[in-house]
Backbone bond lengths (Angstrom), bond angles and torsions (degrees), N, CA, C in turn:
res aa  C-N    CA-C-N  psi(-1)  N-CA   C-N-CA  omega(-1)  CA-C   N-CA-C  phi
1 X - - - 1.455 - - 1.526 110.33 -
2 X 1.314 116.79 -43.00 1.462 120.06 -177.72 1.528 111.15 -62.63
3 X 1.337 116.99 -42.01 1.458 120.57 178.87 1.516 111.75 -63.22
4 X 1.333 116.49 -40.20 1.466 121.38 178.17 1.524 110.41 -62.33
5 X 1.340 116.83 -43.73 1.452 120.24 -178.66 1.522 111.16 -68.06
6 X 1.337 117.05 -38.66 1.467 119.99 177.09 1.521 110.81 -64.33
7 X 1.335 117.31 -41.68 1.459 120.20 177.42 1.525 110.36 -64.69
8 X 1.321 117.23 -38.43 1.459 121.56 178.62 1.528 111.12 -63.38
9 X 1.327 117.01 -32.51 1.461 120.16 -177.91 1.527 112.69 -78.45
10 X 1.329 118.15 -8.74 1.470 121.88 -179.00 1.525 111.85 -100.38
11 X 1.292 117.22 45.50 1.462 120.56 -179.38 1.518 109.84 -90.31
12 X 1.327 115.28 152.34 1.456 119.68 -175.63 1.521 113.47 -119.54
13 X 1.316 117.69 -45.01 1.455 119.79 -173.90 1.521 111.25 -85.59
14 X 1.314 115.13 163.01 1.460 120.29 178.36 1.509 112.23 -62.02
15 X 1.345 116.90 -40.04 1.468 119.91 179.81 1.521 110.54 -64.04
16 X 1.337 117.13 -40.88 1.464 120.32 178.21 1.522 111.21 -64.24
17 X 1.321 116.34 -40.41 1.468 119.51 177.31 1.521 110.70 -64.92
18 X 1.332 116.55 -37.20 1.458 120.25 177.51 1.509 111.96 -64.38
19 X 1.331 116.50 -41.95 1.462 120.58 178.06 1.520 110.17 -65.80
20 X 1.325 117.24 -40.23 1.459 121.35 176.32 1.527 110.30 -59.01
21 X 1.318 117.19 -43.18 1.456 121.12 -179.84 1.526 110.60 -65.66
22 X 1.331 117.42 -39.66 1.466 120.32 178.01 1.526 110.58 -63.37
23 X 1.327 117.23 -41.68 1.461 120.64 178.86 1.522 110.32 -61.30
24 X 1.328 116.42 -48.07 1.463 119.68 -179.08 1.526 111.77 -66.78
25 X 1.322 117.15 -38.74 1.468 120.98 177.29 1.523 110.45 -63.36
26 X 1.331 117.15 -40.35 1.464 121.19 178.49 1.525 110.96 -64.84
27 X 1.332 116.81 -45.13 1.464 120.10 177.51 1.527 111.30 -60.16
28 X 1.330 116.44 -40.30 1.459 121.02 179.03 1.532 110.28 -64.06
29 X 1.336 116.90 -41.63 1.464 120.91 179.25 1.530 111.29 -64.81
30 X 1.328 117.06 -41.17 1.471 120.53 178.44 1.528 109.76 -64.08
31 X 1.325 116.77 -42.34 1.464 121.28 178.76 1.533 110.76 -62.65
32 X 1.335 116.88 -44.93 1.472 120.28 178.45 1.527 110.87 -63.31
33 X 1.331 117.42 -40.54 1.462 120.70 179.19 1.526 110.80 -63.96
34 X 1.315 116.21 -41.36 1.466 120.06 177.29 1.530 110.05 -60.62
35 X 1.320 116.78 -45.57 1.469 119.92 178.71 1.526 111.57 -62.49
36 X 1.330 117.63 -41.43 1.466 120.56 178.30 1.524 111.08 -62.23
37 X 1.314 117.18 -40.78 1.467 120.43 179.92 1.518 111.39 -66.81
38 X 1.323 116.90 -39.09 1.461 120.50 -177.84 1.523 112.19 -77.73
39 X 1.323 117.20 -49.11 1.458 120.61 -170.52 1.525 114.63 -95.64
40 X 1.322 118.18 -25.69 1.463 121.32 -178.10 1.533 112.42 -108.45
41 X 1.317 117.07 -7.44 1.468 122.94 -176.96 1.529 111.56 54.59
42 X 1.322 115.56 39.38 1.466 121.35 176.53 1.520 107.92 -123.29
43 X 1.324 115.51 156.54 1.455 118.80 175.45 1.516 110.27 -153.38
44 X 1.322 114.35 149.49 1.458 121.72 176.34 1.524 108.32 -107.64
45 X 1.317 115.77 154.39 1.451 119.14 172.89 1.520 108.31 -71.29
46 X 1.326 116.27 162.65 1.460 120.39 177.43 1.526 109.58 -60.80
47 X 1.314 116.56 -40.57 1.469 120.56 179.20 1.535 110.82 -60.62
48 X 1.331 117.01 -43.93 1.470 121.44 179.69 1.522 110.50 -66.87
49 X 1.328 116.44 -40.70 1.459 121.02 179.30 1.526 111.03 -61.72
50 X 1.344 116.90 -43.79 1.461 120.28 178.75 1.527 111.97 -67.14
51 X 1.338 116.89 -38.59 1.465 120.13 177.61 1.534 110.04 -64.10
52 X 1.332 116.70 -42.11 1.466 120.20 178.29 1.522 111.28 -65.91
53 X 1.317 116.33 -36.39 1.466 120.79 177.14 1.524 111.12 -64.08
54 X 1.321 117.08 -42.80 1.471 120.63 177.11 1.528 110.65 -63.58
55 X 1.317 116.37 -42.97 1.467 119.89 178.69 1.527 110.99 -60.95
56 X 1.324 116.56 -43.47 1.465 120.48 -179.89 1.524 110.77 -64.33
57 X 1.329 117.45 -40.41 1.467 120.63 178.39 1.526 110.28 -62.62
58 X 1.328 116.96 -39.87 1.475 119.69 178.07 1.527 111.35 -66.10
59 X 1.322 117.01 -37.93 1.466 120.25 177.02 1.529 109.74 -63.38
60 X 1.321 116.62 -41.91 1.465 120.13 177.55 1.525 110.54 -61.31
61 X 1.339 116.73 -39.07 1.476 120.25 177.52 1.527 110.50 -62.52
62 X 1.324 116.25 -44.89 1.467 120.69 178.86 1.524 111.52 -63.62
63 X 1.346 115.90 -30.14 1.461 120.61 -179.60 1.527 112.43 -81.07
64 X 1.346 116.76 -5.95 1.453 118.35 174.82 1.510 116.26 118.21
65 X 1.315 118.78 7.10 1.469 120.69 177.23 1.527 108.17 -77.15
66 X 1.327 116.01 78.02 1.467 121.60 -170.95 1.519 113.05 -62.24
67 X 1.328 118.22 -36.14 1.458 120.41 -179.87 1.526 111.59 -71.28
68 X 1.295 117.18 -26.86 1.461 120.95 179.02 1.514 111.12 -70.66
69 X 1.307 118.21 -27.50 1.461 120.50 -177.22 1.530 112.35 -68.91
70 X 1.327 118.36 -18.35 1.459 120.25 179.60 1.535 112.27 -66.05
71 X 1.348 119.26 -51.65 1.466 118.39 -178.45 1.524 114.52 -88.41
72 X 1.318 119.41 -5.21 1.469 121.34 -178.21 1.520 109.27 -92.06
73 X 1.314 115.14 126.23 1.471 120.20 -179.87 1.521 109.79 -70.69
74 X 1.329 117.33 146.73 1.461 119.60 176.71 1.522 110.21 -67.98
75 X 1.330 117.52 156.48 1.475 119.79 179.71 1.516 111.29 -62.22
76 X 1.327 115.53 150.73 1.464 120.55 178.35 1.520 109.78 -66.07
77 X 1.301 116.38 134.20 1.468 122.26 178.65 1.521 107.14 -115.55
78 X 1.294 117.87 115.98 1.470 120.83 178.59 1.489 110.98 -118.68
């Protein structure tokens, strides 16, 4: 695990940094979901969790996470 994290921290391009941010954001979301299930007795479906993760990534892009905007798809426009 330590070697993987060290390799992850040695990214150079914007796309790599964006992927790194998505990985960390996903891990954070899984950790928060685990805490909600244990301490709040609540749970989201996988579909809801992924939708919330996409929404959070878009908010981060709007807040200035420029490298994250590369791998994040734009919102659906209908």
